[in-house]
Each structure stands twice: as C-alpha cells, then as structure tokens.
PDB file of N, CA, C, O and CB in Angstrom:
ATOM      1  N   MET A   1      48.159 182.869 135.629  1.00  0.00           N
ATOM      2  CA  MET A   1      47.830 181.825 134.624  1.00  0.00           C
ATOM      3  C   MET A   1      46.565 181.336 135.294  1.00  0.00           C
ATOM      4  O   MET A   1      46.396 181.273 136.512  1.00  0.00           O
ATOM      5  CB  MET A   1      49.021 180.627 134.366  1.00  0.00           C
ATOM      6  N   PRO A   2      45.616 180.965 134.269  1.00  0.00           N
ATOM      7  CA  PRO A   2      44.202 180.403 134.983  1.00  0.00           C
ATOM      8  C   PRO A   2      44.400 178.893 135.018  1.00  0.00           C
ATOM      9  O   PRO A   2      43.819 178.258 134.137  1.00  0.00           O
ATOM     10  CB  PRO A   2      42.675 180.788 134.060  1.00  0.00           C
ATOM     11  N   ILE A   3      45.143 178.216 135.914  1.00  0.00           N
ATOM     12  CA  ILE A   3      45.358 176.921 136.004  1.00  0.00           C
ATOM     13  C   ILE A   3      44.184 176.465 137.336  1.00  0.00           C
ATOM     14  O   ILE A   3      44.129 176.999 138.444  1.00  0.00           O
ATOM     15  CB  ILE A   3      47.096 176.661 136.277  1.00  0.00           C
ATOM     16  N   HIS A   4      43.461 175.519 136.909  1.00  0.00           N
ATOM     17  CA  HIS A   4      42.348 175.040 137.785  1.00  0.00           C
ATOM     18  C   HIS A   4      42.825 173.596 138.263  1.00  0.00           C
ATOM     19  O   HIS A   4      43.531 172.864 137.570  1.00  0.00           O
ATOM     20  CB  HIS A   4      40.855 174.995 136.954  1.00  0.00           C
ATOM     21  N   GLU A   5      42.339 173.272 139.563  1.00  0.00           N
ATOM     22  CA  GLU A   5      42.709 172.045 140.028  1.00  0.00           C
ATOM     23  C   GLU A   5      41.442 171.189 140.237  1.00  0.00           C
ATOM     24  O   GLU A   5      40.489 171.642 140.872  1.00  0.00           O
ATOM     25  CB  GLU A   5      43.522 172.199 141.269  1.00  0.00           C
ATOM     26  N   PHE A   6      41.434 169.894 139.678  1.00  0.00           N
ATOM     27  CA  PHE A   6      40.409 169.180 139.832  1.00  0.00           C
ATOM     28  C   PHE A   6      40.513 167.770 140.495  1.00  0.00           C
ATOM     29  O   PHE A   6      41.628 167.288 140.695  1.00  0.00           O
ATOM     30  CB  PHE A   6      39.919 169.131 138.676  1.00  0.00           C
ATOM     31  N   LYS A   7      39.333 167.073 140.852  1.00  0.00           N
ATOM     32  CA  LYS A   7      39.424 165.829 141.342  1.00  0.00           C
ATOM     33  C   LYS A   7      38.533 165.038 140.588  1.00  0.00           C
ATOM     34  O   LYS A   7      37.422 165.458 140.267  1.00  0.00           O
ATOM     35  CB  LYS A   7      39.183 165.764 142.716  1.00  0.00           C
ATOM     36  N   CYS A   8      38.993 163.809 140.255  1.00  0.00           N
ATOM     37  CA  CYS A   8      37.911 162.926 139.417  1.00  0.00           C
ATOM     38  C   CYS A   8      37.049 162.229 140.363  1.00  0.00           C
ATOM     39  O   CYS A   8      37.621 161.672 141.300  1.00  0.00           O
ATOM     40  CB  CYS A   8      38.589 161.784 138.435  1.00  0.00           C
ATOM     41  N   LYS A   9      35.711 162.152 140.289  1.00  0.00           N
ATOM     42  CA  LYS A   9      34.915 161.712 141.086  1.00  0.00           C
ATOM     43  C   LYS A   9      34.924 160.071 140.736  1.00  0.00           C
ATOM     44  O   LYS A   9      34.430 159.356 141.607  1.00  0.00           O
ATOM     45  CB  LYS A   9      33.606 162.508 140.966  1.00  0.00           C
ATOM     46  N   LYS A  10      35.391 159.483 139.658  1.00  0.00           N
ATOM     47  CA  LYS A  10      35.535 157.927 139.554  1.00  0.00           C
ATOM     48  C   LYS A  10      36.695 157.314 140.086  1.00  0.00           C
ATOM     49  O   LYS A  10      36.562 156.303 140.776  1.00  0.00           O
ATOM     50  CB  LYS A  10      35.511 157.490 138.207  1.00  0.00           C
ATOM     51  N   CYS A  11      37.808 157.786 139.859  1.00  0.00           N
ATOM     52  CA  CYS A  11      39.058 157.197 140.420  1.00  0.00           C
ATOM     53  C   CYS A  11      39.965 158.110 141.327  1.00  0.00           C
ATOM     54  O   CYS A  11      41.095 157.690 141.577  1.00  0.00           O
ATOM     55  CB  CYS A  11      39.887 156.733 139.271  1.00  0.00           C
ATOM     56  N   GLY A  12      39.583 159.277 141.822  1.00  0.00           N
ATOM     57  CA  GLY A  12      40.052 160.098 142.921  1.00  0.00           C
ATOM     58  C   GLY A  12      41.291 160.885 142.465  1.00  0.00           C
ATOM     59  O   GLY A  12      41.846 161.664 143.240  1.00  0.00           O
ATOM     60  N   LYS A  13      41.697 160.698 141.294  1.00  0.00           N
ATOM     61  CA  LYS A  13      43.018 161.372 140.783  1.00  0.00           C
ATOM     62  C   LYS A  13      42.718 162.903 140.934  1.00  0.00           C
ATOM     63  O   LYS A  13      41.589 163.355 140.744  1.00  0.00           O
ATOM     64  CB  LYS A  13      43.415 160.954 139.116  1.00  0.00           C
ATOM     65  N   ILE A  14      43.857 163.720 141.307  1.00  0.00           N
ATOM     66  CA  ILE A  14      43.828 165.075 141.465  1.00  0.00           C
ATOM     67  C   ILE A  14      44.750 165.646 140.430  1.00  0.00           C
ATOM     68  O   ILE A  14      45.949 165.376 140.353  1.00  0.00           O
ATOM     69  CB  ILE A  14      44.183 165.469 142.851  1.00  0.00           C
ATOM     70  N   PHE A  15      44.023 166.541 139.562  1.00  0.00           N
ATOM     71  CA  PHE A  15      45.163 167.273 138.341  1.00  0.00           C
ATOM     72  C   PHE A  15      44.661 168.387 138.033  1.00  0.00           C
ATOM     73  O   PHE A  15      43.522 168.748 138.329  1.00  0.00           O
ATOM     74  CB  PHE A  15      45.420 166.525 136.861  1.00  0.00           C
ATOM     75  N   GLU A  16      45.634 169.142 137.290  1.00  0.00           N
ATOM     76  CA  GLU A  16      45.390 170.443 136.978  1.00  0.00           C
ATOM     77  C   GLU A  16      45.095 170.756 135.464  1.00  0.00           C
ATOM     78  O   GLU A  16      45.522 170.050 134.551  1.00  0.00           O
ATOM     79  CB  GLU A  16      46.501 171.175 137.440  1.00  0.00           C
ATOM     80  N   SER A  17      44.487 171.644 135.321  1.00  0.00           N
ATOM     81  CA  SER A  17      43.919 172.118 133.846  1.00  0.00           C
ATOM     82  C   SER A  17      44.167 173.425 133.719  1.00  0.00           C
ATOM     83  O   SER A  17      43.909 174.203 134.637  1.00  0.00           O
ATOM     84  CB  SER A  17      42.374 171.936 133.578  1.00  0.00           C
ATOM     85  N   LEU A  18      44.771 173.876 132.406  1.00  0.00           N
ATOM     86  CA  LEU A  18      44.859 175.269 132.019  1.00  0.00           C
ATOM     87  C   LEU A  18      43.448 175.667 131.359  1.00  0.00           C
ATOM     88  O   LEU A  18      43.227 175.299 130.205  1.00  0.00           O
ATOM     89  CB  LEU A  18      46.119 175.494 130.990  1.00  0.00           C
ATOM     90  N   LEU A  19      42.514 176.391 132.049  1.00  0.00           N
ATOM     91  CA  LEU A  19      41.331 176.896 131.148  1.00  0.00           C
ATOM     92  C   LEU A  19      41.359 178.265 131.232  1.00  0.00           C
ATOM     93  O   LEU A  19      41.466 178.998 132.215  1.00  0.00           O
ATOM     94  CB  LEU A  19      39.900 176.398 131.542  1.00  0.00           C
ATOM     95  N   LEU A  20      41.230 178.544 129.875  1.00  0.00           N
ATOM     96  CA  LEU A  20      41.007 180.187 129.404  1.00  0.00           C
ATOM     97  C   LEU A  20      39.736 180.587 129.657  1.00  0.00           C
ATOM     98  O   LEU A  20      38.916 179.733 129.992  1.00  0.00           O
ATOM     99  CB  LEU A  20      41.217 180.523 127.836  1.00  0.00           C
ATOM    100  N   GLN A  21      39.382 181.856 129.547  1.00  0.00           N
ATOM    101  CA  GLN A  21      38.217 182.438 130.014  1.00  0.00           C
ATOM    102  C   GLN A  21      37.004 181.882 129.225  1.00  0.00           C
ATOM    103  O   GLN A  21      35.878 181.850 129.721  1.00  0.00           O
ATOM    104  CB  GLN A  21      38.327 183.936 129.915  1.00  0.00           C
ATOM    105  N   SER A  22      37.258 181.484 128.085  1.00  0.00           N
ATOM    106  CA  SER A  22      36.492 181.013 126.876  1.00  0.00           C
ATOM    107  C   SER A  22      36.141 179.689 127.287  1.00  0.00           C
ATOM    108  O   SER A  22      34.999 179.278 127.080  1.00  0.00           O
ATOM    109  CB  SER A  22      37.292 181.030 125.472  1.00  0.00           C
ATOM    110  N   ASP A  23      36.997 178.985 127.844  1.00  0.00           N
ATOM    111  CA  ASP A  23      36.759 177.345 128.132  1.00  0.00           C
ATOM    112  C   ASP A  23      35.791 177.226 129.100  1.00  0.00           C
ATOM    113  O   ASP A  23      35.661 178.096 129.961  1.00  0.00           O
ATOM    114  CB  ASP A  23      38.053 176.507 128.680  1.00  0.00           C
ATOM    115  N   LYS A  24      34.952 176.042 129.049  1.00  0.00           N
ATOM    116  CA  LYS A  24      33.998 175.544 129.999  1.00  0.00           C
ATOM    117  C   LYS A  24      34.661 174.521 131.192  1.00  0.00           C
ATOM    118  O   LYS A  24      35.324 173.551 130.823  1.00  0.00           O
ATOM    119  CB  LYS A  24      32.875 174.784 129.132  1.00  0.00           C
ATOM    120  N   LYS A  25      34.497 174.727 132.306  1.00  0.00           N
ATOM    121  CA  LYS A  25      34.955 173.675 133.194  1.00  0.00           C
ATOM    122  C   LYS A  25      34.206 172.187 133.142  1.00  0.00           C
ATOM    123  O   LYS A  25      34.668 171.156 133.629  1.00  0.00           O
ATOM    124  CB  LYS A  25      34.819 174.255 134.582  1.00  0.00           C
ATOM    125  N   ASP A  26      32.832 172.335 132.376  1.00  0.00           N
ATOM    126  CA  ASP A  26      32.140 171.126 132.347  1.00  0.00           C
ATOM    127  C   ASP A  26      32.739 170.254 131.304  1.00  0.00           C
ATOM    128  O   ASP A  26      32.378 169.078 131.266  1.00  0.00           O
ATOM    129  CB  ASP A  26      30.703 171.341 132.122  1.00  0.00           C
ATOM    130  N   LYS A  27      33.840 170.813 130.234  1.00  0.00           N
ATOM    131  CA  LYS A  27      34.445 169.927 129.246  1.00  0.00           C
ATOM    132  C   LYS A  27      35.535 169.279 129.825  1.00  0.00           C
ATOM    133  O   LYS A  27      36.113 168.450 129.123  1.00  0.00           O
ATOM    134  CB  LYS A  27      34.872 170.606 128.037  1.00  0.00           C
ATOM    135  N   VAL A  28      35.953 169.490 131.002  1.00  0.00           N
ATOM    136  CA  VAL A  28      37.100 168.865 131.547  1.00  0.00           C
ATOM    137  C   VAL A  28      36.936 167.456 131.881  1.00  0.00           C
ATOM    138  O   VAL A  28      35.905 167.142 132.477  1.00  0.00           O
ATOM    139  CB  VAL A  28      37.513 169.547 132.678  1.00  0.00           C
ATOM    140  N   SER A  29      37.932 166.413 131.542  1.00  0.00           N
ATOM    141  CA  SER A  29      37.801 165.280 131.906  1.00  0.00           C
ATOM    142  C   SER A  29      39.242 164.701 132.365  1.00  0.00           C
ATOM    143  O   SER A  29      40.302 165.223 132.019  1.00  0.00           O
ATOM    144  CB  SER A  29      37.127 164.608 130.869  1.00  0.00           C
ATOM    145  N   CYS A  30      39.141 163.507 133.222  1.00  0.00           N
ATOM    146  CA  CYS A  30      40.305 163.043 133.978  1.00  0.00           C
ATOM    147  C   CYS A  30      41.092 162.326 132.820  1.00  0.00           C
ATOM    148  O   CYS A  30      40.710 161.515 131.977  1.00  0.00           O
ATOM    149  CB  CYS A  30      39.911 162.036 135.306  1.00  0.00           C
ATOM    150  N   PRO A  31      42.526 162.992 133.103  1.00  0.00           N
ATOM    151  CA  PRO A  31      43.462 162.430 132.182  1.00  0.00           C
ATOM    152  C   PRO A  31      44.163 161.146 132.495  1.00  0.00           C
ATOM    153  O   PRO A  31      45.128 160.704 131.872  1.00  0.00           O
ATOM    154  CB  PRO A  31      44.407 163.352 131.959  1.00  0.00           C
ATOM    155  N   ALA A  32      43.485 160.507 133.690  1.00  0.00           N
ATOM    156  CA  ALA A  32      43.877 159.203 133.989  1.00  0.00           C
ATOM    157  C   ALA A  32      42.991 158.193 133.537  1.00  0.00           C
ATOM    158  O   ALA A  32      43.427 157.233 132.902  1.00  0.00           O
ATOM    159  CB  ALA A  32      44.059 159.060 135.307  1.00  0.00           C
ATOM    160  N   CYS A  33      41.506 158.349 133.868  1.00  0.00           N
ATOM    161  CA  CYS A  33      40.481 157.166 133.370  1.00  0.00           C
ATOM    162  C   CYS A  33      39.677 157.808 132.290  1.00  0.00           C
ATOM    163  O   CYS A  33      38.925 157.074 131.649  1.00  0.00           O
ATOM    164  CB  CYS A  33      39.402 156.559 134.610  1.00  0.00           C
ATOM    165  N   GLY A  34      39.737 159.178 131.978  1.00  0.00           N
ATOM    166  CA  GLY A  34      38.752 159.531 130.932  1.00  0.00           C
ATOM    167  C   GLY A  34      37.625 160.029 131.462  1.00  0.00           C
ATOM    168  O   GLY A  34      36.939 160.755 130.742  1.00  0.00           O
ATOM    169  N   HIS A  35      37.240 159.777 132.685  1.00  0.00           N
ATOM    170  CA  HIS A  35      35.800 159.944 133.210  1.00  0.00           C
ATOM    171  C   HIS A  35      35.557 161.607 133.219  1.00  0.00           C
ATOM    172  O   HIS A  35      36.343 162.511 133.506  1.00  0.00           O
ATOM    173  CB  HIS A  35      35.621 159.206 134.876  1.00  0.00           C
ATOM    174  N   ALA A  36      34.200 161.647 132.802  1.00  0.00           N
ATOM    175  CA  ALA A  36      33.914 163.307 132.569  1.00  0.00           C
ATOM    176  C   ALA A  36      33.432 164.019 133.828  1.00  0.00           C
ATOM    177  O   ALA A  36      33.299 165.243 133.834  1.00  0.00           O
ATOM    178  CB  ALA A  36      32.697 163.588 131.408  1.00  0.00           C
ATOM    179  N   GLU A  37      33.175 163.284 134.868  1.00  0.00           N
ATOM    180  CA  GLU A  37      32.576 163.992 136.179  1.00  0.00           C
ATOM    181  C   GLU A  37      33.807 164.222 137.042  1.00  0.00           C
ATOM    182  O   GLU A  37      34.398 163.355 137.685  1.00  0.00           O
ATOM    183  CB  GLU A  37      31.390 163.029 137.044  1.00  0.00           C
ATOM    184  N   VAL A  38      34.071 165.355 136.973  1.00  0.00           N
ATOM    185  CA  VAL A  38      35.191 165.932 137.987  1.00  0.00           C
ATOM    186  C   VAL A  38      34.640 167.113 138.812  1.00  0.00           C
ATOM    187  O   VAL A  38      33.605 167.688 138.474  1.00  0.00           O
ATOM    188  CB  VAL A  38      36.545 166.485 137.160  1.00  0.00           C
ATOM    189  N   GLU A  39      35.320 167.445 139.851  1.00  0.00           N
ATOM    190  CA  GLU A  39      34.834 168.379 140.690  1.00  0.00           C
ATOM    191  C   GLU A  39      35.992 169.304 140.916  1.00  0.00           C
ATOM    192  O   GLU A  39      37.141 168.895 141.086  1.00  0.00           O
ATOM    193  CB  GLU A  39      34.260 167.780 141.938  1.00  0.00           C
ATOM    194  N   PRO A  40      35.599 170.727 140.911  1.00  0.00           N
ATOM    195  CA  PRO A  40      36.782 171.739 140.975  1.00  0.00           C
ATOM    196  C   PRO A  40      37.368 171.774 142.523  1.00  0.00           C
ATOM    197  O   PRO A  40      36.628 171.688 143.502  1.00  0.00           O
ATOM    198  CB  PRO A  40      36.224 173.341 140.496  1.00  0.00           C
ATOM    199  N   LEU A  41      38.556 171.889 142.588  1.00  0.00           N
ATOM    200  CA  LEU A  41      39.179 172.121 144.268  1.00  0.00           C
ATOM    201  C   LEU A  41      39.561 173.465 144.306  1.00  0.00           C
ATOM    202  O   LEU A  41      39.780 174.173 143.322  1.00  0.00           O
ATOM    203  CB  LEU A  41      40.637 171.166 144.765  1.00  0.00           C
ATOM    204  N   ILE A  42      39.635 173.798 145.521  1.00  0.00           N
ATOM    205  CA  ILE A  42      39.910 175.353 145.924  1.00  0.00           C
ATOM    206  C   ILE A  42      41.599 175.001 146.108  1.00  0.00           C
ATOM    207  O   ILE A  42      42.150 174.173 146.834  1.00  0.00           O
ATOM    208  CB  ILE A  42      38.903 176.060 147.642  1.00  0.00           C
ATOM    209  N   SER A  43      42.173 176.005 145.122  1.00  0.00           N
ATOM    210  CA  SER A  43      43.613 175.884 145.005  1.00  0.00           C
ATOM    211  C   SER A  43      44.348 177.130 146.000  1.00  0.00           C
ATOM    212  O   SER A  43      43.742 178.177 146.229  1.00  0.00           O
ATOM    213  CB  SER A  43      44.018 176.027 143.303  1.00  0.00           C
ATOM    214  N   THR A  44      45.479 176.906 146.448  1.00  0.00           N
ATOM    215  CA  THR A  44      46.045 177.945 147.034  1.00  0.00           C
ATOM    216  C   THR A  44      46.775 179.011 146.169  1.00  0.00           C
ATOM    217  O   THR A  44      47.004 178.648 145.015  1.00  0.00           O
ATOM    218  CB  THR A  44      46.860 177.424 147.926  1.00  0.00           C
ATOM    219  N   PHE A  45      47.107 180.028 146.452  1.00  0.00           N
ATOM    220  CA  PHE A  45      47.730 180.886 145.402  1.00  0.00           C
ATOM    221  C   PHE A  45      49.248 180.768 145.770  1.00  0.00           C
ATOM    222  O   PHE A  45      49.668 180.624 146.918  1.00  0.00           O
ATOM    223  CB  PHE A  45      47.151 182.500 145.408  1.00  0.00           C
ATOM    224  N   SER A  46      49.988 180.846 144.673  1.00  0.00           N
ATOM    225  CA  SER A  46      51.474 180.655 144.764  1.00  0.00           C
ATOM    226  C   SER A  46      52.082 181.760 144.107  1.00  0.00           C
ATOM    227  O   SER A  46      51.694 182.072 142.981  1.00  0.00           O
ATOM    228  CB  SER A  46      51.974 179.349 144.146  1.00  0.00           C
ATOM    229  N   PHE A  47      53.171 182.513 144.793  1.00  0.00           N
ATOM    230  CA  PHE A  47      53.744 183.566 144.438  1.00  0.00           C
ATOM    231  C   PHE A  47      55.401 183.494 144.547  1.00  0.00           C
ATOM    232  O   PHE A  47      55.860 183.211 145.653  1.00  0.00           O
ATOM    233  CB  PHE A  47      53.122 184.584 145.220  1.00  0.00           C
ATOM    234  N   SER A  48      56.197 183.704 143.593  1.00  0.00           N
ATOM    235  CA  SER A  48      57.722 183.710 143.749  1.00  0.00           C
ATOM    236  C   SER A  48      58.323 185.145 143.730  1.00  0.00           C
ATOM    237  O   SER A  48      58.349 185.862 142.729  1.00  0.00           O
ATOM    238  CB  SER A  48      58.394 182.867 142.574  1.00  0.00           C
ATOM    239  N   GLY A  49      58.757 185.444 144.839  1.00  0.00           N
ATOM    240  CA  GLY A  49      59.319 186.807 144.709  1.00  0.00           C
ATOM    241  C   GLY A  49      60.331 187.029 145.992  1.00  0.00           C
ATOM    242  O   GLY A  49      60.658 186.073 146.696  1.00  0.00           O
ATOM    243  N   SER A  50      60.731 188.175 146.200  1.00  0.00           N
ATOM    244  CA  SER A  50      61.445 188.391 147.597  1.00  0.00           C
ATOM    245  C   SER A  50      60.783 188.154 148.997  1.00  0.00           C
ATOM    246  O   SER A  50      59.566 188.226 149.166  1.00  0.00           O
ATOM    247  CB  SER A  50      61.838 189.763 147.649  1.00  0.00           C
ATOM    248  N   THR A  51      61.653 187.874 149.954  1.00  0.00           N
ATOM    249  CA  THR A  51      60.901 187.811 151.273  1.00  0.00           C
ATOM    250  C   THR A  51      61.267 188.533 152.145  1.00  0.00           C
ATOM    251  O   THR A  51      62.195 189.300 151.886  1.00  0.00           O
ATOM    252  CB  THR A  51      60.864 186.721 151.853  1.00  0.00           C
ATOM    253  N   SER A  52      60.704 188.539 153.399  1.00  0.00           N
ATOM    254  CA  SER A  52      60.971 189.603 154.337  1.00  0.00           C
ATOM    255  C   SER A  52      62.379 189.172 154.960  1.00  0.00           C
ATOM    256  O   SER A  52      62.887 189.927 155.788  1.00  0.00           O
ATOM    257  CB  SER A  52      59.739 189.768 155.472  1.00  0.00           C
ATOM    258  N   SER A  53      62.936 188.159 154.650  1.00  0.00           N
ATOM    259  CA  SER A  53      64.415 187.863 155.288  1.00  0.00           C
ATOM    260  C   SER A  53      65.597 188.499 154.326  1.00  0.00           C
ATOM    261  O   SER A  53      66.803 188.457 154.567  1.00  0.00           O
ATOM    262  CB  SER A  53      64.687 186.083 155.419  1.00  0.00           C
ATOM    263  N   GLY A  54      65.033 189.030 153.309  1.00  0.00           N
ATOM    264  CA  GLY A  54      65.949 189.801 152.419  1.00  0.00           C
ATOM    265  C   GLY A  54      66.671 188.766 151.313  1.00  0.00           C
ATOM    266  O   GLY A  54      67.618 189.128 150.616  1.00  0.00           O
ATOM    267  N   LYS A  55      66.146 187.567 151.260  1.00  0.00           N
ATOM    268  CA  LYS A  55      66.592 186.580 150.129  1.00  0.00           C
ATOM    269  C   LYS A  55      66.078 187.183 148.763  1.00  0.00           C
ATOM    270  O   LYS A  55      64.975 187.715 148.640  1.00  0.00           O
ATOM    271  CB  LYS A  55      65.939 184.999 150.364  1.00  0.00           C
ATOM    272  N   GLY A  56      66.907 187.055 147.857  1.00  0.00           N
ATOM    273  CA  GLY A  56      66.317 187.499 146.482  1.00  0.00           C
ATOM    274  C   GLY A  56      66.338 188.981 146.169  1.00  0.00           C
ATOM    275  O   GLY A  56      66.229 189.339 144.996  1.00  0.00           O
ATOM    276  N   ARG A  57      66.478 189.893 147.180  1.00  0.00           N
ATOM    277  CA  ARG A  57      66.708 191.320 146.898  1.00  0.00           C
ATOM    278  C   ARG A  57      68.132 192.027 146.695  1.00  0.00           C
ATOM    279  O   ARG A  57      69.100 191.776 147.414  1.00  0.00           O
ATOM    280  CB  ARG A  57      66.120 191.955 147.936  1.00  0.00           C
ATOM    281  N   SER A  58      68.142 192.634 145.989  1.00  0.00           N
ATOM    282  CA  SER A  58      69.540 193.498 145.691  1.00  0.00           C
ATOM    283  C   SER A  58      69.869 194.370 146.919  1.00  0.00           C
ATOM    284  O   SER A  58      69.022 194.809 147.698  1.00  0.00           O
ATOM    285  CB  SER A  58      69.388 194.575 144.312  1.00  0.00           C
ATOM    286  N   LEU A  59      71.029 194.543 146.990  1.00  0.00           N
ATOM    287  CA  LEU A  59      71.835 195.224 147.846  1.00  0.00           C
ATOM    288  C   LEU A  59      71.697 196.817 147.603  1.00  0.00           C
ATOM    289  O   LEU A  59      71.798 197.078 146.404  1.00  0.00           O
ATOM    290  CB  LEU A  59      73.257 194.704 147.660  1.00  0.00           C
ATOM    291  N   PRO A  60      71.539 197.702 148.239  1.00  0.00           N
ATOM    292  CA  PRO A  60      71.696 199.158 148.061  1.00  0.00           C
ATOM    293  C   PRO A  60      73.022 199.493 147.367  1.00  0.00           C
ATOM    294  O   PRO A  60      73.934 198.792 147.804  1.00  0.00           O
ATOM    295  CB  PRO A  60      71.621 199.879 149.429  1.00  0.00           C
ATOM    296  N   LEU A  61      73.332 200.208 146.581  1.00  0.00           N
ATOM    297  CA  LEU A  61      74.814 200.742 146.033  1.00  0.00           C
ATOM    298  C   LEU A  61      75.628 200.903 146.967  1.00  0.00           C
ATOM    299  O   LEU A  61      76.735 200.366 146.926  1.00  0.00           O
ATOM    300  CB  LEU A  61      74.873 202.026 145.330  1.00  0.00           C
ATOM    301  N   SER A  62      75.223 201.703 148.030  1.00  0.00           N
ATOM    302  CA  SER A  62      76.140 202.180 148.932  1.00  0.00           C
ATOM    303  C   SER A  62      76.723 200.958 149.849  1.00  0.00           C
ATOM    304  O   SER A  62      77.872 201.136 150.254  1.00  0.00           O
ATOM    305  CB  SER A  62      75.450 203.295 149.763  1.00  0.00           C
ATOM    306  N   SER A  63      76.132 199.844 150.196  1.00  0.00           N
ATOM    307  CA  SER A  63      76.616 198.670 150.869  1.00  0.00           C
ATOM    308  C   SER A  63      77.470 197.755 150.039  1.00  0.00           C
ATOM    309  O   SER A  63      78.279 196.999 150.577  1.00  0.00           O
ATOM    310  CB  SER A  63      75.503 197.929 151.374  1.00  0.00           C
ATOM    311  N   SER A  64      77.311 197.809 148.777  1.00  0.00           N
ATOM    312  CA  SER A  64      77.818 196.714 147.672  1.00  0.00           C
ATOM    313  C   SER A  64      79.066 197.160 146.857  1.00  0.00           C
ATOM    314  O   SER A  64      79.828 196.435 146.217  1.00  0.00           O
ATOM    315  CB  SER A  64      76.624 196.414 146.557  1.00  0.00           C
ATOM    316  N   CYS A  65      79.120 198.753 147.048  1.00  0.00           N
ATOM    317  CA  CYS A  65      80.397 199.212 146.136  1.00  0.00           C
ATOM    318  C   CYS A  65      81.102 200.233 146.935  1.00  0.00           C
ATOM    319  O   CYS A  65      80.414 200.967 147.644  1.00  0.00           O
ATOM    320  CB  CYS A  65      79.985 199.890 144.615  1.00  0.00           C
ATOM    321  N   SER A  66      82.370 200.376 146.914  1.00  0.00           N
ATOM    322  CA  SER A  66      83.281 201.368 147.605  1.00  0.00           C
ATOM    323  C   SER A  66      83.020 202.542 146.848  1.00  0.00           C
ATOM    324  O   SER A  66      82.275 202.437 145.873  1.00  0.00           O
ATOM    325  CB  SER A  66      84.849 200.999 147.632  1.00  0.00           C
ATOM    326  N   THR A  67      83.538 203.696 147.154  1.00  0.00           N
ATOM    327  CA  THR A  67      83.448 205.021 146.691  1.00  0.00           C
ATOM    328  C   THR A  67      84.209 205.007 145.277  1.00  0.00           C
ATOM    329  O   THR A  67      83.865 205.787 144.389  1.00  0.00           O
ATOM    330  CB  THR A  67      84.081 206.061 147.779  1.00  0.00           C
ATOM    331  N   SER A  68      85.105 204.224 145.128  1.00  0.00           N
ATOM    332  CA  SER A  68      85.966 204.037 143.826  1.00  0.00           C
ATOM    333  C   SER A  68      85.087 203.439 142.750  1.00  0.00           C
ATOM    334  O   SER A  68      85.357 203.668 141.571  1.00  0.00           O
ATOM    335  CB  SER A  68      87.267 203.047 144.063  1.00  0.00           C
ATOM    336  N   GLY A  69      84.089 202.715 143.071  1.00  0.00           N
ATOM    337  CA  GLY A  69      83.483 202.285 141.914  1.00  0.00           C
ATOM    338  C   GLY A  69      83.577 200.567 142.073  1.00  0.00           C
ATOM    339  O   GLY A  69      82.754 199.808 141.562  1.00  0.00           O
ATOM    340  N   ARG A  70      84.455 200.237 142.682  1.00  0.00           N
ATOM    341  CA  ARG A  70      85.010 198.879 142.951  1.00  0.00           C
ATOM    342  C   ARG A  70      84.180 197.992 143.702  1.00  0.00           C
ATOM    343  O   ARG A  70      83.907 198.582 144.747  1.00  0.00           O
ATOM    344  CB  ARG A  70      86.230 198.959 143.641  1.00  0.00           C
ATOM    345  N   PHE A  71      83.585 196.739 143.680  1.00  0.00           N
ATOM    346  CA  PHE A  71      83.014 195.949 144.645  1.00  0.00           C
ATOM    347  C   PHE A  71      83.899 195.746 145.812  1.00  0.00           C
ATOM    348  O   PHE A  71      85.125 195.779 145.706  1.00  0.00           O
ATOM    349  CB  PHE A  71      82.635 194.723 144.087  1.00  0.00           C
ATOM    350  N   SER A  72      83.307 195.548 146.870  1.00  0.00           N
ATOM    351  CA  SER A  72      84.131 195.405 148.116  1.00  0.00           C
ATOM    352  C   SER A  72      84.047 193.900 148.464  1.00  0.00           C
ATOM    353  O   SER A  72      84.632 193.461 149.454  1.00  0.00           O
ATOM    354  CB  SER A  72      83.580 196.365 149.364  1.00  0.00           C
TER     355      SER A  72
END
C-alpha cells in the first residue's frame, strides 16, 4: 500500500496519507490544522509473516499426525 508519512510544518503533527501514483504530494494538507506545508518523512517498512523462531508456521505433516491420520 502506498501510505506516506508527513509532518506538518506549522503544528508539528505527524500523520499518514494514502497516495496513489496519480496523486501529488503537494496536495496533502495537515488533518489537524489544515496547513498545506507538510514535509514527507522516511518511514520504516512493515511486514507481517512467519519468523525465524517458528511462530506462525505450520508444522510438517509427519510431526503433527500419526500414521493412522489422527492428530497426536
């Protein structure tokens, strides 16, 4: 998703705005005070998924089922 983070130069509020490729960043205004002068911030990338600790991953079939097909 193209979500961009901005900071208002007047009141200092940090906010996010969804901008499509056709949208222009100079049309963004502060939602708190309405000021049109905002500066883009460098945002970190967020990803949700499995980790190296194994959380969020499914177990292999051989360790979660017995040979009869029932869960152990």
